[in-house]
DRENDO-1510 file (C-alpha; in Angstrom, 1 decimal, always signed):
<recs>
REC; n; res; u; v; w
REC; 1; MET; +0.0; +0.0; +0.0 .
REC; 2; ASN; +1.1; +3.5; -0.7 .
REC; 3; ILE; -0.5; +5.6; +2.0 .
REC; 4; SER; +1.1; +8.9; +3.2 .
REC; 5; LEU; +1.1; +10.6; +6.5 .
REC; 6; ARG; -0.5; +13.6; +4.8 .
REC; 7; GLN; -3.4; +11.5; +3.8 .
REC; 8; LEU; -3.9; +10.1; +7.3 .
REC; 9; ARG; -3.7; +13.5; +8.8 .
REC; 10; ALA; -6.4; +14.8; +6.4 .
REC; 11; PHE; -8.5; +11.7; +7.2 .
REC; 12; LEU; -8.3; +12.4; +11.0 .
REC; 13; ALA; -9.2; +16.1; +10.5 .
REC; 14; VAL; -12.3; +15.3; +8.4 .
REC; 15; SER; -13.3; +12.6; +11.0 .
REC; 16; ARG; -13.1; +15.2; +13.8 .
REC; 17; GLN; -14.6; +18.2; +12.0 .
REC; 18; ARG; -17.2; +16.3; +9.9 .
REC; 19; HIS; -16.7; +19.0; +7.3 .
REC; 20; PHE; -14.1; +19.3; +4.5 .
REC; 21; ARG; -13.6; +23.1; +4.7 .
REC; 22; ARG; -13.1; +23.1; +8.5 .
REC; 23; ALA; -10.8; +20.1; +8.2 .
REC; 24; ALA; -8.8; +21.9; +5.5 .
REC; 25; ASN; -8.3; +24.9; +7.8 .
REC; 26; GLN; -7.1; +22.6; +10.6 .
REC; 27; VAL; -4.4; +20.9; +8.5 .
REC; 28; HIS; -3.5; +24.1; +6.6 .
REC; 29; LEU; -4.5; +22.8; +3.2 .
REC; 30; THR; -7.0; +23.8; +0.6 .
REC; 31; GLN; -10.4; +22.1; +0.6 .
REC; 32; PRO; -9.7; +20.5; -2.8 .
REC; 33; ALA; -6.4; +19.1; -1.5 .
REC; 34; VAL; -8.2; +17.5; +1.5 .
REC; 35; SER; -10.8; +16.0; -0.8 .
REC; 36; ARG; -8.1; +14.6; -3.1 .
REC; 37; HIS; -6.3; +13.0; -0.1 .
REC; 38; ILE; -9.5; +11.3; +1.1 .
REC; 39; ALA; -10.3; +10.1; -2.3 .
REC; 40; GLU; -6.8; +8.7; -2.8 .
REC; 41; LEU; -6.9; +7.0; +0.7 .
REC; 42; GLU; -10.3; +5.4; -0.1 .
REC; 43; ALA; -9.0; +4.2; -3.5 .
REC; 44; GLU; -5.9; +2.7; -1.9 .
REC; 45; LEU; -7.9; +0.9; +0.8 .
REC; 46; GLY; -10.7; -0.1; -1.5 .
REC; 47; VAL; -13.4; +1.0; +1.0 .
REC; 48; ARG; -15.6; +4.1; +1.5 .
REC; 49; LEU; -14.6; +6.0; +4.6 .
REC; 50; PHE; -17.2; +8.7; +4.7 .
REC; 51; ASP; -20.9; +9.1; +3.8 .
REC; 52; ARG; -21.3; +12.6; +2.4 .
REC; 53; ASN; -24.4; +14.8; +2.3 .
REC; 54; THR; -25.0; +18.5; +1.9 .
REC; 55; ARG; -24.8; +19.2; +5.6 .
REC; 56; GLU; -22.0; +17.0; +7.0 .
REC; 57; VAL; -19.6; +14.3; +6.4 .
REC; 58; VAL; -20.2; +11.1; +8.5 .
REC; 59; PRO; -17.6; +8.3; +8.9 .
REC; 60; THR; -18.7; +4.9; +7.8 .
REC; 61; GLU; -18.2; +1.9; +10.0 .
REC; 62; ALA; -14.8; +1.3; +8.3 .
REC; 63; GLY; -14.0; +5.0; +8.8 .
REC; 64; ARG; -14.8; +4.9; +12.5 .
REC; 65; TYR; -12.6; +1.8; +13.0 .
REC; 66; LEU; -9.8; +3.4; +11.0 .
REC; 67; TYR; -10.1; +6.7; +12.9 .
REC; 68; HIS; -9.5; +5.1; +16.4 .
REC; 69; ALA; -6.6; +3.0; +15.1 .
REC; 70; VAL; -4.9; +5.8; +13.2 .
REC; 71; GLU; -5.4; +8.3; +16.0 .
REC; 72; ARG; -3.5; +6.1; +18.4 .
REC; 73; VAL; -0.7; +5.2; +16.0 .
REC; 74; LEU; -0.2; +8.7; +14.8 .
REC; 75; ASP; +0.1; +10.0; +18.4 .
REC; 76; GLU; +2.8; +7.5; +19.1 .
REC; 77; LEU; +4.6; +8.3; +15.8 .
REC; 78; GLU; +4.4; +12.1; +16.5 .
REC; 79; GLY; +6.0; +11.5; +19.9 .
REC; 80; VAL; +8.8; +9.3; +18.4 .
REC; 81; LEU; +9.5; +11.9; +15.7 .
REC; 82; ALA; +9.5; +14.7; +18.2 .
REC; 83; TYR; +12.0; +12.8; +20.4 .
REC; 84; VAL; +14.3; +12.0; +17.5 .
REC; 85; HIS; +14.1; +15.7; +16.4 .
REC; 86; SER; +15.0; +17.0; +19.8 .
REC; 87; GLU; +17.9; +14.6; +20.1 .
REC; 88; GLY; +19.2; +15.7; +16.8 .
REC; 89; GLU; +18.9; +19.4; +17.8 .
REC; 90; SER; +20.7; +18.7; +21.1 .
REC; 91; ARG; +23.7; +17.4; +19.2 .
REC; 92; ARG; +24.0; +20.1; +16.6 .
REC; 93; GLY; +25.7; +23.5; +17.0 .
REC; 94; THR; +29.0; +25.2; +18.0 .
REC; 95; VAL; +30.7; +25.0; +21.3 .
REC; 96; ARG; +33.6; +27.2; +22.3 .
REC; 97; VAL; +35.9; +26.1; +25.2 .
REC; 98; ALA; +38.8; +28.0; +26.8 .
REC; 99; ALA; +41.6; +26.1; +28.5 .
REC; 100; GLY; +45.0; +26.6; +29.9 .
REC; 101; PRO; +48.1; +25.1; +28.2 .
REC; 102; THR; +48.2; +21.7; +30.1 .
REC; 103; PRO; +44.4; +20.8; +29.8 .
REC; 104; SER; +44.6; +22.0; +26.2 .
REC; 105; ALA; +47.4; +19.7; +25.4 .
REC; 106; GLU; +46.5; +16.7; +27.6 .
REC; 107; LEU; +42.7; +16.5; +27.9 .
REC; 108; LEU; +41.1; +18.5; +25.0 .
REC; 109; PRO; +42.6; +16.6; +22.1 .
REC; 110; GLN; +41.0; +13.3; +23.1 .
REC; 111; CYS; +37.7; +15.1; +24.0 .
REC; 112; ILE; +37.6; +16.9; +20.6 .
REC; 113; ALA; +38.3; +13.6; +18.8 .
REC; 114; GLU; +35.6; +11.7; +20.7 .
REC; 115; CYS; +33.1; +14.5; +20.0 .
REC; 116; ALA; +33.9; +14.5; +16.3 .
REC; 117; ARG; +33.3; +10.7; +16.2 .
REC; 118; ASP; +30.1; +10.6; +18.3 .
REC; 119; TYR; +28.5; +14.0; +17.5 .
REC; 120; PRO; +29.5; +14.7; +13.9 .
REC; 121; GLU; +27.1; +17.7; +13.6 .
REC; 122; LEU; +28.7; +19.4; +16.7 .
REC; 123; SER; +31.5; +21.9; +16.0 .
REC; 124; LEU; +34.0; +22.3; +18.9 .
REC; 125; HIS; +36.5; +25.2; +19.0 .
REC; 126; LEU; +39.3; +25.3; +21.6 .
REC; 127; ARG; +41.0; +28.5; +22.7 .
REC; 128; ASP; +44.4; +27.7; +24.2 .
REC; 129; LEU; +44.9; +30.5; +26.7 .
REC; 130; THR; +46.6; +31.4; +30.0 .
REC; 131; GLN; +44.7; +31.0; +33.2 .
REC; 132; THR; +43.8; +34.7; +33.5 .
REC; 133; GLN; +42.6; +34.7; +29.9 .
REC; 134; VAL; +40.5; +31.6; +30.5 .
REC; 135; LEU; +38.7; +33.3; +33.4 .
REC; 136; ASP; +38.2; +36.5; +31.4 .
REC; 137; SER; +36.8; +34.6; +28.4 .
REC; 138; VAL; +34.3; +32.8; +30.5 .
REC; 139; ARG; +33.4; +36.0; +32.5 .
REC; 140; GLY; +32.9; +37.9; +29.3 .
REC; 141; GLY; +30.8; +35.2; +27.6 .
REC; 142; GLU; +33.3; +34.7; +24.8 .
REC; 143; VAL; +33.2; +31.0; +25.3 .
REC; 144; ASP; +30.6; +28.5; +26.6 .
REC; 145; PHE; +32.8; +27.3; +29.4 .
REC; 146; GLY; +36.4; +27.1; +30.5 .
REC; 147; VAL; +38.9; +24.6; +32.0 .
REC; 148; ALA; +40.8; +26.3; +34.8 .
REC; 149; ILE; +43.3; +25.4; +37.5 .
REC; 150; ASP; +41.9; +25.9; +41.1 .
REC; 151; PRO; +39.9; +29.0; +40.0 .
REC; 152; PRO; +39.1; +31.6; +42.7 .
REC; 153; ASP; +35.8; +30.9; +44.6 .
REC; 154; SER; +34.4; +34.3; +43.8 .
REC; 155; GLY; +30.8; +33.2; +43.3 .
REC; 156; GLU; +30.7; +34.3; +39.7 .
REC; 157; PHE; +31.3; +30.9; +38.2 .
REC; 158; ALA; +29.4; +27.6; +38.4 .
REC; 159; ARG; +32.1; +25.0; +38.7 .
REC; 160; GLU; +32.8; +21.3; +38.7 .
REC; 161; THR; +36.2; +19.8; +39.5 .
REC; 162; ILE; +36.8; +16.9; +37.1 .
REC; 163; MET; +40.2; +15.6; +38.3 .
REC; 164; HIS; +43.1; +16.2; +40.8 .
REC; 165; ASP; +46.5; +16.5; +39.4 .
REC; 166; PRO; +49.6; +16.0; +41.6 .
REC; 167; PHE; +52.7; +18.1; +41.5 .
REC; 168; VAL; +56.0; +16.2; +40.7 .
REC; 169; LEU; +59.7; +17.1; +40.5 .
REC; 170; VAL; +61.4; +17.0; +37.1 .
REC; 171; CYS; +65.2; +16.9; +37.2 .
REC; 172; ARG; +68.2; +15.6; +35.2 .
REC; 173; ARG; +69.2; +12.0; +35.6 .
REC; 174; ASP; +72.5; +13.0; +37.0 .
REC; 175; HIS; +70.9; +15.2; +39.7 .
REC; 176; PRO; +71.4; +13.8; +43.3 .
REC; 177; LEU; +67.6; +13.9; +43.9 .
REC; 178; ALA; +67.1; +11.6; +41.0 .
REC; 179; ARG; +68.5; +8.7; +43.2 .
REC; 180; LEU; +65.4; +9.0; +45.4 .
REC; 181; GLU; +62.1; +7.2; +44.6 .
REC; 182; ARG; +60.1; +10.0; +46.4 .
REC; 183; ILE; +61.3; +13.4; +47.2 .
REC; 184; PRO; +60.1; +15.3; +50.4 .
REC; 185; TRP; +59.3; +18.9; +49.7 .
REC; 186; LYS; +61.9; +20.0; +52.3 .
REC; 187; LYS; +64.6; +18.5; +50.1 .
REC; 188; LEU; +64.0; +21.4; +47.6 .
REC; 189; GLN; +65.4; +24.0; +50.1 .
REC; 190; GLY; +67.9; +26.2; +48.2 .
REC; 191; GLU; +67.6; +24.3; +45.0 .
REC; 192; PRO; +67.8; +26.2; +41.7 .
REC; 193; MET; +64.4; +26.0; +40.0 .
REC; 194; VAL; +62.8; +26.7; +36.6 .
REC; 195; LEU; +59.2; +27.4; +37.4 .
REC; 196; LEU; +56.0; +28.3; +35.5 .
REC; 197; ASP; +55.4; +32.1; +35.5 .
REC; 198; TYR; +52.3; +33.8; +37.0 .
REC; 199; SER; +50.3; +33.5; +33.8 .
REC; 200; SER; +49.9; +29.8; +34.8 .
REC; 201; GLY; +47.3; +28.8; +37.3 .
REC; 202; SER; +49.8; +26.5; +38.9 .
REC; 203; ARG; +52.4; +29.1; +39.9 .
REC; 204; ARG; +50.2; +30.6; +42.6 .
REC; 205; LEU; +49.7; +27.1; +44.1 .
REC; 206; ILE; +53.4; +26.2; +43.9 .
REC; 207; ASP; +54.4; +29.4; +45.8 .
REC; 208; GLN; +51.7; +28.7; +48.4 .
REC; 209; ILE; +53.0; +25.1; +48.9 .
REC; 210; LEU; +56.6; +26.3; +49.4 .
REC; 211; ASP; +55.6; +29.2; +51.7 .
REC; 212; ASP; +53.4; +26.9; +53.8 .
REC; 213; ARG; +56.5; +24.6; +54.4 .
REC; 214; HIS; +58.9; +27.5; +54.8 .
REC; 215; ILE; +60.9; +26.4; +51.8 .
REC; 216; SER; +63.0; +28.8; +49.8 .
REC; 217; VAL; +64.2; +27.9; +46.3 .
REC; 218; GLU; +66.3; +29.8; +43.8 .
REC; 219; VAL; +64.1; +30.7; +40.8 .
REC; 220; THR; +66.6; +30.8; +37.9 .
REC; 221; GLN; +64.1; +31.1; +35.1 .
REC; 222; GLN; +60.3; +31.5; +34.6 .
REC; 223; THR; +58.2; +30.4; +31.6 .
REC; 224; ASN; +54.6; +29.9; +30.7 .
REC; 225; HIS; +55.1; +26.6; +29.0 .
REC; 226; THR; +56.2; +23.4; +30.6 .
REC; 227; HIS; +57.9; +22.3; +27.4 .
REC; 228; THR; +60.2; +25.3; +27.6 .
REC; 229; ALA; +60.8; +24.6; +31.3 .
REC; 230; PHE; +61.9; +21.0; +30.5 .
REC; 231; ARG; +64.4; +22.2; +27.9 .
REC; 232; MET; +65.9; +24.5; +30.5 .
REC; 233; VAL; +66.1; +21.6; +33.0 .
REC; 234; GLU; +67.9; +19.6; +30.3 .
REC; 235; ALA; +70.4; +22.5; +29.9 .
REC; 236; GLY; +71.2; +22.4; +33.6 .
REC; 237; LEU; +69.5; +25.6; +34.7 .
REC; 238; GLY; +67.7; +23.8; +37.6 .
REC; 239; SER; +64.9; +21.4; +38.4 .
REC; 240; SER; +61.2; +22.1; +37.9 .
REC; 241; ILE; +58.0; +21.5; +39.8 .
REC; 242; THR; +55.3; +20.6; +37.3 .
REC; 243; PRO; +51.8; +19.1; +37.2 .
REC; 244; GLY; +51.6; +15.4; +36.7 .
REC; 245; LEU; +49.5; +15.9; +33.5 .
REC; 246; SER; +52.5; +17.4; +31.7 .
REC; 247; LEU; +55.4; +15.0; +32.1 .
REC; 248; PRO; +58.5; +15.3; +29.9 .
REC; 249; GLU; +59.4; +12.9; +27.2 .
REC; 250; SER; +63.2; +13.0; +27.4 .
REC; 251; PRO; +65.8; +10.4; +28.2 .
REC; 252; GLN; +67.8; +13.0; +30.0 .
REC; 253; LEU; +65.1; +13.8; +32.5 .
REC; 254; VAL; +63.3; +11.9; +35.3 .
REC; 255; THR; +60.1; +12.7; +37.3 .
REC; 256; ARG; +59.8; +11.9; +41.0 .
REC; 257; PRO; +56.7; +12.2; +43.2 .
REC; 258; LEU; +56.8; +15.0; +45.9 .
REC; 259; THR; +55.7; +14.1; +49.4 .
REC; 260; PRO; +53.4; +14.7; +50.9 .
REC; 261; VAL; +51.3; +14.6; +47.8 .
REC; 262; VAL; +49.8; +18.0; +46.9 .
REC; 263; LYS; +47.3; +18.1; +44.0 .
REC; 264; ARG; +45.8; +20.9; +41.9 .
REC; 265; ALA; +42.2; +20.8; +40.9 .
REC; 266; ILE; +41.3; +20.8; +37.2 .
REC; 267; THR; +37.9; +22.6; +37.2 .
REC; 268; LEU; +35.3; +23.2; +34.6 .
REC; 269; ILE; +33.6; +26.6; +34.9 .
REC; 270; HIS; +30.9; +28.6; +33.3 .
REC; 271; ARG; +29.1; +31.9; +34.2 .
REC; 272; ARG; +26.7; +31.2; +37.0 .
REC; 273; GLN; +23.9; +33.2; +35.5 .
REC; 274; ARG; +24.3; +31.6; +32.1 .
REC; 275; SER; +23.1; +28.0; +31.6 .
REC; 276; LEU; +25.0; +25.6; +29.3 .
REC; 277; SER; +23.3; +24.9; +25.9 .
REC; 278; PRO; +22.5; +21.2; +25.3 .
REC; 279; VAL; +25.6; +20.8; +23.0 .
REC; 280; ALA; +27.9; +22.6; +25.5 .
REC; 281; GLU; +26.6; +20.2; +28.2 .
REC; 282; LEU; +27.5; +17.3; +25.9 .
REC; 283; VAL; +31.1; +18.5; +25.6 .
REC; 284; TRP; +31.2; +19.3; +29.4 .
REC; 285; ASN; +30.2; +15.7; +30.2 .
REC; 286; ARG; +32.5; +14.2; +27.7 .
REC; 287; LEU; +35.5; +16.2; +29.1 .
REC; 288; ARG; +34.6; +14.9; +32.6 .
REC; 289; GLU; +34.7; +11.4; +31.3 .
REC; 290; VAL; +38.1; +11.9; +29.6 .
REC; 291; ALA; +39.6; +13.4; +32.8 .
REC; 292; THR; +38.2; +10.6; +35.0 .
REC; 293; ALA; +39.6; +8.0; +32.7 .
REC; 294; ARG; +43.0; +9.8; +32.7 .
REC; 295; GLU; +43.1; +10.0; +36.5 .
REC; 296; ARG; +42.1; +6.3; +36.8 .
REC; 297; ARG; +45.0; +5.3; +34.5 .
REC; 298; ALA; +47.5; +7.4; +36.5 .
REC; 299; ARG; +46.6; +5.6; +39.7 .
REC; 300; ARG; +47.4; +2.2; +38.3 .
</recs>
């Protein structure tokens, strides 16, 4: 059988209105179009669906049976189509995310790849920024949300911490501290250090950790990229305190846990007064999953 939804909707409208003109108004068609749909439906089914007279249109017994059956089926179909449409709309659009250098390099690439695979109609744009710029971008509404390092609890952001990232020491293999499996923070007293500068969300935390333990180090160089810091460590300019997410890939360097363990919080933030769009929420949730999996692997 070749029966269309348009024909069935026209049939339901005529059954309810008992009048072709009123039915045409209900389904936003012309009266001749409704009459044609009913005639085509009757021809396809091989049965008369309405008895017509000058005053009204009355469903036949077959028409009444079809009405009750089609009404139920079409209601269910409309619900299914509406759900599928809403699901499609919730996965279509553009999402802009701001993140600091370490999350941008270590978490976002996998998140972007998974979103491209699972949500092909979603467009995800990353802005690789410093911590201060991340906060300003979220605050100014330039991005949907940001990935920050221990952001200040000022009350202006809605926030969710997705992982805790420990600080470690990076030093040359020939450094005396490299002989230790774990390095107490107090062993860093007086050590020459290459540290991240204050554009990084981690530098404030590192200073606080050292101050709390009354440890004084010699800061020989400051940089806003861990890759640059590692090259300076290789050159013998000092050791470095770095987040566990950004470990060096160099045969000349080793990493050692610092004790007691101190971790920084990787936190998703968005403006408190601005709800996430459905597509932004998809990316937010996926980034949480990526971070959780990464943290779980690090504990093994």
